[in-house]
C-alpha positions in Angstrom: 31.4 2.6 -4.8 29.2 4.3 -2.6 28.2 1.0 -1.3 32.1 0.0 -0.9 32.6 3.3 1.2 29.5 2.3 3.5 27.4 5.0 2.3 24.0 5.0 0.8 23.8 6.3 -3.0 21.4 9.3 -3.1 20.5 10.4 -6.7 18.7 13.6 -7.8 16.3 12.3 -10.4 14.2 15.8 -10.5 15.3 16.3 -14.9 15.1 12.7 -15.6 11.8 11.8 -13.3 10.4 8.8 -12.8 8.8 8.6 -16.0 12.3 8.2 -17.4 14.6 6.6 -14.7 14.5 4.4 -12.1 17.7 4.5 -10.1 16.2 2.3 -7.5 16.5 -0.7 -9.8 20.1 0.2 -10.6 21.3 0.0 -7.1 20.5 3.7 -5.5 19.1 3.8 -1.9 17.9 6.9 -2.1 16.5 9.6 -4.8 15.0 13.2 -4.2 13.1 15.0 -6.8 12.3 19.0 -6.9 8.4 18.3 -7.7 8.5 22.0 -8.7 9.6 21.0 -12.0 8.6 17.9 -14.4 6.5 16.3 -11.9 4.6 19.5 -11.2 4.7 20.8 -14.5 3.9 24.2 -14.3 6.4 25.7 -11.9 3.6 27.3 -9.3 4.0 24.8 -6.6 7.1 24.0 -4.3 7.8 20.8 -3.2 10.0 18.0 -2.6 10.1 14.3 -2.5 12.5 11.7 -1.0 12.4 8.1 -1.7 14.1 5.2 -0.3 14.6 1.8 -1.2 14.6 0.7 2.4 17.7 -2.0 1.9 20.7 0.5 3.5 22.4 -1.3 6.1 22.6 2.6 8.3 24.1 0.5 11.2 27.1 0.1 9.8 29.0 2.2 12.2 29.1 5.1 10.1 25.8 7.2 11.2 26.1 7.3 14.9 22.9 9.9 14.1 20.4 6.7 13.1 21.8 4.5 16.0 22.6 6.5 19.4 19.2 7.3 21.4 17.5 10.4 20.5 16.3 12.4 23.7 14.0 14.2 22.1 12.1 11.1 21.7 12.2 9.5 24.7 15.3 7.4 23.7 14.2 5.5 20.7 17.0 4.7 18.2 15.9 5.3 14.6 17.6 2.0 13.0 16.5 -0.3 16.1 13.4 0.5 16.7 12.5 1.5 13.1 14.6 -1.0 10.8 13.6 -0.5 7.3 11.8 2.6 7.8 14.3 4.4 10.3 15.8 6.8 7.9 12.4 8.2 6.5 10.6 8.0 10.1 13.7 10.3 11.1 12.9 12.7 8.4 9.3 13.1 8.9 10.0 13.3 12.6 13.2 15.7 12.6 12.5 17.5 10.1 8.6 18.3 9.7 9.2 19.1 13.5 12.5 21.9 13.0 11.3 23.9 10.2 8.2 22.5 8.8 8.5 21.2 5.3 4.8 20.3 4.9 2.8 20.9 1.7 -0.6 22.7 1.8 -3.4 20.9 0.8 -3.6 23.3 -2.2 -0.3 22.8 -3.3 -0.1 18.7 -2.6 -3.9 19.4 -5.2 -1.9 21.2 -7.4 1.3 18.7 -8.0 -0.8 15.6 -8.5 -2.4 17.9 -11.0 0.4 18.1 -12.7 1.7 14.8 -12.2 -1.3 12.9 -13.9 -0.1 14.6 -17.3 3.3 13.7 -16.7 4.1 10.9 -19.7 2.8 13.3 -22.4 4.3 15.8 -21.3 7.4 14.0 -21.0 7.5 12.8 -24.6 6.4 16.2 -25.6 9.6 17.3 -24.0 11.8 14.6 -25.6 10.4 14.6 -29.1 11.1 19.0 -28.9 14.3 18.4 -27.3 15.3 16.2 -30.5 13.9 18.8 -32.9 16.2 21.4 -30.7 19.5 19.6 -30.3 19.5 18.3 -34.0 18.5 21.8 -35.7 21.5 23.1 -33.0 24.1 20.5 -34.1 23.5 21.4 -37.4 23.7 25.3 -37.3 27.7 26.0 -38.0 27.0 29.0 -35.8 26.8 26.5 -32.6 30.1 25.2 -31.7 28.4 21.8 -29.8 26.4 20.3 -28.5 25.8 18.1 -25.5 22.5 15.9 -25.2 22.9 12.1 -25.2 19.9 11.2 -27.6 22.3 12.6 -30.7 24.8 9.5 -32.0 27.5 11.3 -31.4 27.4 12.2 -27.5 29.9 10.0 -25.6 27.4 8.7 -23.7 24.4 7.4 -25.7 24.5 3.8 -25.3 24.7 4.4 -21.4 21.5 6.7 -21.3 19.6 4.4 -23.7 20.4 1.9 -21.0 19.4 3.8 -17.8 16.8 6.0 -19.7 15.4 4.2 -22.5 12.5 5.9 -23.1 15.0 9.5 -23.6 17.6 11.2 -21.9 15.7 14.1 -20.8 15.1 17.7 -22.6 17.7 19.9 -20.9 21.0 19.8 -22.5 23.5 22.3 -23.1 25.5 23.5 -26.3 28.1 26.6 -27.3 27.7 29.5 -29.6 30.9 29.6 -31.8 32.2 33.0 -30.9 35.7 33.2 -29.8 35.3 36.5 -28.0 31.6 35.6 -26.2 30.4 38.2 -27.6 27.9 36.1 -30.1 27.1 34.2 -26.8 26.6 37.4 -24.7 23.6 39.3 -27.4 22.1 35.4 -27.1 21.8 35.6 -23.9 20.9 39.2 -23.2 17.5 38.3 -24.9 16.8 35.3 -22.6 15.5 35.0 -19.2 18.4 35.1 -16.2 16.1 32.8 -13.9 14.8 29.9 -15.9 12.4 27.8 -15.0 12.6 24.4 -15.6 9.8 22.0 -17.5 7.5 25.1 -18.1 5.5 24.3 -21.5 7.9 27.5 -23.0 11.5 26.7 -24.3 13.8 28.9 -21.6 17.3 29.5 -22.9 19.9 30.4 -20.1 23.5 31.2 -20.1 25.0 28.9 -17.2 27.5 31.4 -15.7 24.7 33.9 -15.2 22.8 32.0 -13.8 24.0 30.6 -10.3 23.2 31.7 -6.9 24.6 35.3 -6.5 26.8 34.6 -3.3 29.2 32.9 -5.6 32.4 34.8 -6.4 33.0 35.7 -10.0 36.1 33.2 -10.1 33.8 30.9 -9.3 31.2 31.2 -12.2 34.2 31.5 -14.3 35.3 28.2 -13.9 32.0 26.8 -13.7 31.0 27.1 -17.5 32.4 28.5 -20.8 31.1 31.8 -21.3 29.6 30.7 -24.9 27.4 27.6 -23.1 24.3 28.2 -22.9 21.2 25.5 -21.6 17.5 25.1 -23.2 15.4 24.0 -20.3 
């Protein structure tokens, strides 16, 4: 669909990591990760990664910022001069120059240390997620569990195709209480600022965790008042 419209397919694979999902092999053009989460694994260091496949046609007429001369760099054209490396060259040259998103050596070291244990940690996260999801699904106090590893999930087959090692360890469940008070009691005992991928399980009430600039009506429409998500 994206390619039919002449735009790149961009996938945020933060929660899957390259260990579980390889979007470039399934048609994605750009993959992004917040390495602060599962890749780093400790929640101590901010960082991000952008990976481009290098096959998207940025010269299709929809991206003048890629094909027109750049005055600040002597009139070069990102697409004409760098071809398949044009997008990432533009990203490095302009974003690093303007806002400086470069890792410090210590931050890079911390993240690389975490990546070394990625397979072992993800395997453990998946095993724990299955135990918790199975337990929640069997509990009458829980209305539903949405984890693609469960037999009854509508996307189980799709998850098995695109994430053959497992569908990740972040999922949602709903507390079976008509007035929402049970969910409120549950969420009052959890953190309002969950940190994904750390060694401890962290339930979060999705309607309580969006950025504070969102309106009350926007928060209400974003999730059920009974919904919680273990991270």
